[in-house]
Wavefront OBJ file of the C-alpha trace (Angstrom):
o trace
v 13.752 -8.038 -30.938
v 12.702 -10.366 -28.136
v 15.426 -12.652 -26.788
v 15.784 -15.866 -24.814
v 16.201 -15.839 -21.058
v 15.597 -18.251 -18.187
v 14.771 -17.979 -14.507
v 16.860 -19.825 -11.926
v 13.549 -21.118 -10.552
v 13.518 -23.373 -13.617
v 16.715 -25.001 -12.296
v 16.022 -24.881 -8.578
v 16.562 -28.610 -8.103
v 20.109 -28.221 -9.438
v 21.444 -25.059 -7.777
v 21.780 -26.093 -4.156
v 19.989 -24.914 -0.997
v 17.168 -22.371 -1.176
v 17.335 -19.538 1.364
v 13.840 -18.216 2.076
v 12.931 -15.095 4.025
v 9.967 -14.769 6.393
v 8.696 -12.229 8.922
v 8.575 -13.173 12.607
v 5.835 -11.024 14.128
v 6.941 -11.916 17.676
v 10.500 -10.664 17.257
v 9.734 -7.975 14.674
v 12.563 -9.271 12.505
v 13.131 -11.087 9.251
v 14.308 -14.664 9.535
v 15.909 -16.969 7.002
v 15.196 -20.671 6.580
v 17.173 -23.057 4.407
v 15.614 -25.766 2.239
v 18.210 -28.296 1.209
v 18.425 -29.092 -2.497
v 20.984 -30.985 -4.598
v 23.727 -28.903 -6.197
v 24.820 -29.976 -9.646
v 25.890 -26.454 -10.566
v 26.906 -23.386 -8.574
v 25.429 -19.974 -9.259
v 28.889 -18.796 -10.360
v 29.072 -21.642 -12.910
v 25.564 -21.002 -14.221
v 26.190 -18.071 -16.642
v 28.726 -20.014 -18.708
v 26.438 -23.044 -18.836
v 23.460 -20.944 -19.935
v 25.497 -19.250 -22.647
v 26.651 -22.667 -23.859
v 23.017 -23.720 -24.142
v 22.028 -20.697 -26.228
v 20.509 -18.309 -23.694
v 21.175 -14.580 -23.892
v 20.084 -13.591 -20.381
v 18.992 -14.867 -16.979
v 16.842 -13.891 -14.027
v 18.138 -14.951 -10.602
v 15.860 -15.578 -7.615
v 17.113 -13.979 -4.410
v 16.930 -17.287 -2.531
v 19.588 -18.751 -4.842
v 22.303 -16.377 -3.582
v 24.639 -18.395 -1.326
v 26.250 -15.149 -0.191
v 25.593 -11.426 -0.421
v 29.090 -10.385 0.574
v 30.559 -7.777 -1.820
v 33.401 -10.069 -2.880
v 30.961 -12.804 -3.907
v 28.687 -10.343 -5.727
v 31.698 -9.096 -7.675
v 32.494 -12.697 -8.657
v 28.913 -13.172 -9.854
v 29.052 -9.981 -11.910
v 32.307 -11.166 -13.470
v 30.823 -14.608 -14.223
v 27.995 -13.008 -16.204
v 30.403 -10.678 -17.983
v 32.805 -13.487 -18.901
v 29.935 -15.522 -20.353
v 28.620 -12.501 -22.275
v 25.264 -13.196 -20.642
v 22.969 -10.411 -19.428
v 21.973 -10.492 -15.758
v 18.567 -9.044 -16.527
v 16.647 -9.289 -13.268
v 17.150 -10.147 -9.639
v 13.812 -11.668 -8.601
v 13.183 -10.630 -4.997
v 10.683 -13.198 -3.794
v 9.705 -11.648 -0.478
v 7.952 -8.524 0.777
v 4.493 -6.983 1.087
v 4.100 -3.312 0.197
v 0.455 -3.434 1.288
v 0.850 -4.966 4.753
v -1.473 -3.524 7.402
v 1.299 -4.107 9.946
v 3.151 -0.798 9.747
v 6.346 -2.184 11.296
v 6.440 -5.135 8.910
v 5.811 -2.895 5.910
v 8.599 -0.514 6.965
v 11.015 -3.404 7.535
v 10.034 -5.026 4.244
v 10.790 -1.799 2.386
v 14.141 -1.556 4.171
v 14.821 -5.169 3.168
v 13.979 -4.297 -0.449
v 16.435 -1.385 -0.389
v 19.132 -3.764 0.828
v 18.429 -6.070 -2.097
v 18.528 -3.143 -4.516
v 22.053 -2.548 -3.228
v 22.815 -6.239 -3.774
v 21.418 -6.099 -7.313
v 23.630 -3.120 -8.098
v 26.791 -4.834 -6.836
v 25.967 -8.062 -8.694
v 25.381 -6.215 -11.967
v 21.647 -6.887 -12.327
v 19.884 -4.440 -14.630
v 16.565 -4.768 -12.801
v 15.032 -5.981 -9.553
v 11.545 -7.472 -9.321
v 9.594 -6.107 -6.359
v 6.314 -7.817 -5.459
v 3.486 -5.263 -5.504
v 1.634 -6.652 -2.493
v -0.543 -9.310 -0.895
v -3.691 -7.195 -0.527
v -6.784 -8.103 -2.536
v -6.836 -6.682 -6.080
v -8.586 -3.518 -7.265
v -8.582 -1.840 -3.838
v -7.763 1.842 -4.212
v -5.950 2.254 -0.885
v -3.812 -0.850 -1.386
v -2.939 0.265 -4.916
v -1.978 3.700 -3.587
v 0.251 2.195 -0.880
v 1.955 -0.114 -3.342
v 2.434 2.527 -6.012
v 3.863 5.067 -3.573
v 6.386 2.500 -2.323
v 7.310 1.393 -5.847
v 7.914 5.019 -6.825
v 10.111 5.554 -3.769
v 12.031 2.333 -4.384
v 12.305 3.157 -8.083
v 14.004 6.452 -7.281
v 16.379 4.745 -4.863
v 17.218 2.055 -7.407
v 17.820 4.577 -10.194
v 20.543 6.153 -8.066
v 22.187 2.710 -7.944
v 21.863 2.078 -11.691
v 19.081 -0.484 -11.268
v 15.514 -0.426 -12.611
v 12.569 -1.503 -10.420
v 9.977 -3.770 -12.021
v 6.951 -5.569 -10.617
v 4.860 -8.497 -11.869
v 1.376 -9.989 -12.026
v 2.412 -12.006 -8.979
v 0.572 -12.316 -5.637
v -2.898 -11.022 -4.866
v -2.763 -7.280 -5.607
v -1.759 -7.835 -9.229
v -3.808 -10.992 -9.766
v -6.193 -9.217 -12.165
v -5.419 -7.224 -15.282
v -7.535 -4.308 -14.106
v -5.636 -4.045 -10.816
v -2.316 -4.170 -12.704
v -3.425 -1.327 -14.972
v -4.518 0.819 -12.021
v -1.186 0.222 -10.302
v 0.899 0.948 -13.397
v -1.046 4.113 -14.180
v -0.317 5.389 -10.676
v 3.353 4.305 -10.790
v 3.940 6.017 -14.133
v 7.472 5.695 -15.452
v 8.977 4.878 -12.034
v 8.796 1.113 -12.630
v 8.173 -1.472 -15.332
v 6.497 -4.888 -15.321
v 6.728 -8.634 -15.954
v 3.822 -10.583 -17.428
v 3.726 -14.187 -16.223
v 1.667 -16.655 -18.285
v 0.738 -18.660 -15.208
v -0.553 -15.967 -12.876
v -3.765 -14.715 -14.480
v -6.751 -17.043 -14.260
v -9.073 -18.591 -16.808
v -11.170 -17.682 -18.682
v -9.936 -14.074 -19.010
v -6.161 -14.615 -18.816
v -5.491 -14.064 -22.531
v -7.351 -10.754 -22.579
v -5.535 -9.687 -19.415
v -2.134 -10.294 -21.028
v -2.977 -7.548 -23.501
v -3.412 -5.123 -20.581
v 0.059 -5.698 -19.101
v 2.270 -6.603 -22.069
v 2.630 -2.988 -23.272
v 4.340 -2.141 -19.959
v 6.333 -5.372 -19.672
v 10.083 -5.711 -20.176
v 9.992 -9.475 -19.770
v 7.532 -12.327 -20.123
v 7.604 -15.397 -17.904
v 6.822 -18.087 -20.458
v 5.250 -20.709 -18.221
v 3.434 -23.599 -19.889
v 0.843 -25.942 -18.400
v 2.458 -29.354 -17.792
v 1.127 -32.878 -17.468
v 2.362 -35.473 -14.994
v 5.304 -36.314 -17.242
v 6.424 -32.699 -17.589
v 5.141 -32.374 -21.158
v 3.748 -28.932 -22.019
v 0.240 -28.274 -23.285
v 1.545 -27.050 -26.627
v -1.736 -25.568 -27.870
v -2.317 -23.555 -24.695
v 1.315 -22.385 -24.577
v 1.180 -21.203 -28.195
v -2.023 -19.315 -27.458
v -0.127 -17.446 -24.722
v 2.802 -16.765 -27.031
v 0.474 -15.453 -29.721
v -0.649 -12.701 -27.328
v 3.021 -11.691 -27.061
v 3.338 -11.578 -30.837
v 0.116 -9.565 -31.179
v 1.373 -7.044 -28.622
v 4.624 -6.666 -30.620
v 6.490 -7.358 -27.416
v 10.172 -6.479 -27.499
v 11.985 -7.881 -24.478
v 13.049 -11.019 -22.665
v 11.069 -14.222 -23.034
v 11.997 -16.028 -19.831
v 11.522 -19.792 -19.749
v 9.863 -21.181 -16.631
v 9.875 -24.920 -15.960
v 8.903 -26.570 -12.687
v 7.673 -29.941 -13.855
v 8.987 -33.392 -12.953
v 12.115 -35.038 -14.275
v 15.223 -33.481 -15.734
v 14.906 -29.706 -15.606
v 17.203 -29.078 -18.581
v 15.099 -31.459 -20.672
v 11.934 -29.698 -19.541
v 13.405 -26.359 -20.567
v 14.470 -27.742 -23.946
v 10.886 -28.806 -24.668
v 9.503 -25.304 -24.208
v 12.560 -23.660 -25.749
v 11.743 -25.433 -29.008
v 8.256 -23.897 -28.997
v 9.427 -20.414 -27.992
v 12.082 -20.328 -30.738
v 9.508 -19.253 -33.319
v 8.650 -16.178 -31.238
v 12.159 -14.777 -30.794
l 1 2 3 4 5 6 7 8 9 10 11 12 13 14 15 16 17 18 19 20 21 22 23 24 25 26 27 28 29 30 31 32 33 34 35 36 37 38 39 40 41 42 43 44 45 46 47 48 49 50 51 52 53 54 55 56 57 58 59 60 61 62 63 64 65 66 67 68 69 70 71 72 73 74 75 76 77 78 79 80 81 82 83 84 85 86 87 88 89 90 91 92 93 94 95 96 97 98 99 100 101 102 103 104 105 106 107 108 109 110 111 112 113 114 115 116 117 118 119 120 121 122 123 124 125 126 127 128 129 130 131 132 133 134 135 136 137 138 139 140 141 142 143 144 145 146 147 148 149 150 151 152 153 154 155 156 157 158 159 160 161 162 163 164 165 166 167 168 169 170 171 172 173 174 175 176 177 178 179 180 181 182 183 184 185 186 187 188 189 190 191 192 193 194 195 196 197 198 199 200 201 202 203 204 205 206 207 208 209 210 211 212 213 214 215 216 217 218 219 220 221 222 223 224 225 226 227 228 229 230 231 232 233 234 235 236 237 238 239 240 241 242 243 244 245 246 247 248 249 250 251 252 253 254 255 256 257 258 259 260 261 262 263 264 265 266 267 268 269 270 271 272 273 274 275
């Protein structure tokens, strides 16, 4: 059966500073920048709070980790275990497997391996790796991405972690490009289907192409200026999940205005019928 999960992106205004990664072409190194945010809840406190609110799992964005020291990662693993909440996916939000800059691509892959190690220590079952920033449906870019995902998938398997990708960024912005990538990757990696990342008017048909290979769905509604979801459009997305007989995590995504817990509750009420 499908089950209820949530991404920490949906609570990013509550979890403290965001730590983003970028490539500095002049130095040939990765650099981190910090975006200050209020902290109403620490990442270590989050699993218990999510369990209290009825969630079964969570996905954690890499920029929400205040530390990657082994002692902290052990604490995070224990926090999930104590709450009886599954740490489904570490969402790595940086990296380009299709970069034409060979040094950057090599360093990005090394960076991804480091985060696979982090995912393993923190107890994450999966790590989301972005497929690439190249334009979709290009054979060479798909080959580069698939080869790297296969390599990273093998490395992650040795650590007890599963690699997954997503219809996120340019290479996987079309259903056809996703299918080509997944066919080449084979069983080395799985997928996430995000409601918000395919474009009209073909987005609903494209969901059907990726859902059979997806282990989670990012249930992202369209919101008005008050943070109210377009219920009809959101249900149409959810109906594609039902039609595909999807069996995995339905991950709530809210980034509208106002109280983020309230925004999540509004879409949780709609999703409940699809669990």
